[in-house]
Backbone as CSV, one residue per row, in Angstrom:
resi,resn,N_x,N_y,N_z,CA_x,CA_y,CA_z,C_x,C_y,C_z
1,MET,0.975,-1.417,-0.239,0.154,-0.138,0.150,0.617,1.028,-0.133
2,GLN,2.095,1.223,0.768,3.167,2.459,-0.144,4.044,1.849,-0.027
3,ARG,3.990,3.145,-1.122,6.022,2.538,-1.936,6.656,4.289,-2.482
4,ALA,7.837,3.742,-1.640,8.772,5.408,-1.977,10.421,4.746,-2.357
5,PRO,11.104,5.365,-3.164,12.494,5.451,-3.287,12.966,6.406,-2.158
6,THR,14.319,6.110,-1.845,15.007,5.959,-1.170,15.426,7.344,-0.449
7,ASP,15.466,8.103,-2.206,15.457,9.450,-2.891,14.970,10.398,-2.010
8,LEU,13.765,9.764,-1.620,12.655,11.067,-1.111,13.278,10.959,1.386
9,MET,13.435,10.385,0.745,13.790,10.165,1.992,14.859,12.108,2.855
10,ILE,14.208,12.922,4.230,15.049,13.321,4.605,16.823,13.873,4.102
11,PHE,16.992,12.368,5.122,18.378,12.278,5.068,18.680,10.679,4.472
12,ASP,19.948,11.485,3.507,20.699,10.036,2.510,20.813,8.786,3.941
13,ILE,20.791,7.598,3.176,21.422,6.245,3.958,22.995,6.730,4.421
14,PRO,24.197,7.395,3.626,25.173,7.888,4.264,24.948,8.362,5.347
15,THR,24.537,9.065,5.481,24.439,10.343,6.285,23.908,9.807,7.839
16,ILE,22.301,9.117,7.613,22.126,8.307,8.828,23.199,7.460,9.678
17,ILE,23.881,6.218,8.679,24.297,5.627,8.819,25.983,6.514,9.307
18,GLU,26.412,7.795,9.172,27.260,8.112,9.956,26.677,8.430,10.969
19,TYR,25.783,9.062,11.376,25.319,9.157,12.638,25.291,8.427,13.365
20,LEU,24.460,7.421,13.305,24.465,6.613,14.240,25.808,6.296,15.146
21,THR,26.781,5.825,13.471,28.058,5.085,14.499,29.008,5.908,14.648
22,GLY,28.545,7.369,14.984,28.626,7.935,16.273,28.696,7.391,17.498
23,PHE,27.550,6.996,17.686,27.208,6.768,19.127,27.389,5.329,18.957
24,THR,27.265,4.675,18.175,26.963,2.534,18.720,27.086,1.911,17.080
25,GLU,27.577,0.758,17.412,28.370,-0.391,16.481,26.839,-0.944,16.078
26,LEU,26.952,-0.246,14.909,26.549,-1.446,13.655,27.070,-2.913,13.435
27,LEU,26.126,-3.661,13.522,27.120,-5.256,13.218,25.464,-5.739,12.380
28,PRO,26.613,-6.738,11.180,25.416,-7.812,10.104,24.627,-7.461,10.942
29,GLY,23.461,-7.239,9.802,21.788,-7.448,10.629,20.902,-6.856,10.987
30,ASP,22.240,-5.240,11.573,21.627,-4.762,12.356,20.432,-3.671,10.966
31,VAL,18.982,-3.609,11.487,17.872,-2.785,11.337,17.107,-1.545,11.518
32,ILE,17.325,-0.962,10.529,17.564,1.037,10.971,16.850,1.133,9.813
33,ALA,15.692,1.647,11.112,14.133,2.459,10.804,14.341,3.211,10.914
34,THR,13.898,3.936,10.054,13.713,5.408,9.428,12.745,5.922,9.575
35,GLY,11.264,4.908,9.988,9.974,5.978,9.598,9.143,4.865,8.215
36,THR,8.071,5.702,8.021,7.255,5.443,7.080,7.127,6.658,5.974
37,PRO,6.895,6.257,4.400,6.517,7.111,3.684,5.503,7.213,3.633
38,GLY,4.305,8.529,2.803,3.011,8.873,2.732,2.250,7.706,2.652
39,GLY,1.208,7.881,2.725,0.269,6.506,2.629,0.059,5.692,4.105
40,VAL,0.823,6.419,5.344,0.392,5.594,5.946,-1.269,5.063,6.219
41,GLY,-1.522,3.521,7.248,-2.457,3.556,7.635,-3.549,3.958,8.107
42,PHE,-3.838,4.724,9.279,-4.961,5.827,10.130,-4.585,6.515,9.576
43,LYS,-3.647,7.311,8.773,-4.232,8.614,7.966,-5.658,8.451,6.473
44,ARG,-5.797,6.951,5.688,-6.169,7.094,5.167,-7.934,6.806,5.174
45,GLU,-8.262,7.217,4.710,-10.016,8.118,4.726,-11.106,6.548,4.406
46,PRO,-10.878,5.556,4.472,-10.778,5.517,5.942,-9.767,4.829,6.892
47,PRO,-10.206,4.364,7.849,-8.344,3.599,8.038,-8.099,2.688,8.125
48,VAL,-6.637,2.045,7.514,-7.134,0.910,7.242,-5.311,0.471,8.064
49,PHE,-5.324,-1.233,8.313,-4.687,-1.844,8.677,-4.232,-3.260,8.489
50,MET,-2.983,-3.107,9.399,-2.634,-5.029,9.054,-3.548,-5.495,9.351
51,LYS,-4.143,-6.763,9.145,-4.102,-7.909,9.774,-3.771,-9.228,9.330
52,ALA,-4.403,-10.565,10.169,-3.149,-11.358,10.290,-3.878,-12.222,8.492
53,GLY,-2.353,-12.494,7.946,-3.108,-12.991,6.593,-1.714,-11.840,5.505
54,ASP,-2.431,-10.173,6.142,-1.715,-9.604,5.681,0.105,-9.724,5.433
55,VAL,0.783,-9.165,4.412,2.019,-9.843,4.530,3.193,-7.978,4.321
56,ALA,3.943,-7.936,4.950,5.058,-6.721,5.099,5.611,-7.073,4.121
57,GLU,6.429,-6.271,3.444,7.782,-6.046,2.544,8.738,-4.908,2.327
58,VAL,10.138,-5.186,2.687,10.557,-4.323,2.249,11.448,-4.772,0.988
59,GLU,11.902,-4.159,0.576,12.743,-4.525,-0.512,13.711,-3.128,-1.033
60,ILE,14.856,-4.013,-0.966,16.288,-2.811,-1.472,16.904,-3.919,-2.652
61,SER,16.877,-2.929,-3.856,17.508,-3.054,-5.065,18.760,-3.997,-5.174
62,SER,18.804,-4.970,-5.838,19.328,-5.634,-5.212,20.639,-5.808,-4.759
63,ILE,19.511,-6.070,-2.986,20.105,-6.798,-2.211,18.896,-7.712,-2.261
64,GLY,17.560,-7.567,-1.718,16.460,-8.402,-1.830,15.309,-8.235,-1.545
65,ILE,14.644,-8.829,-0.740,13.251,-8.603,-0.474,13.241,-9.298,1.367
66,LEU,12.503,-8.234,2.787,12.513,-8.810,3.112,10.949,-8.624,3.709
67,ARG,10.332,-10.097,3.786,8.890,-10.710,4.227,8.837,-10.810,5.105
68,ASN,7.568,-10.743,5.913,6.797,-10.958,7.131,5.943,-10.952,7.144
69,PRO,4.825,-11.729,7.193,3.894,-12.573,7.420,2.698,-12.152,8.985
70,VAL,2.304,-11.327,8.994,1.122,-11.014,10.439,0.083,-11.756,10.356
71,VAL,0.410,-12.525,11.358,-0.028,-13.043,12.048,-1.228,-12.752,13.098
72,ALA,-2.704,-12.888,13.716,-3.507,-13.294,14.932,-2.592,-13.005,16.537
73,GLU,-3.049,-11.641,17.300,-2.184,-12.126,17.758,-2.934,-13.256,19.403
74,ARG,-1.925,-13.460,19.761,-2.607,-14.730,20.650,-3.348,-13.897,22.156
75,ASP,-4.300,-14.779,22.595,-5.265,-13.515,23.561,-4.398,-14.059,24.907
């Protein structure tokens, strides 16, 4: 439902990495969460939220896709 290239980010990736490594060590497998592009669910009319059966995907060109299924919350 959301799609945005990294060139629309306020800070580019090298700047974010430089900033983070100024106070923490980044290790292989670390994920840097930077926020969400426009079209976030609660601002839609009507609001849209993820539910069991949905799939969240994040793709980085030339690297691959991180794909996570959404499952129902346990009682």
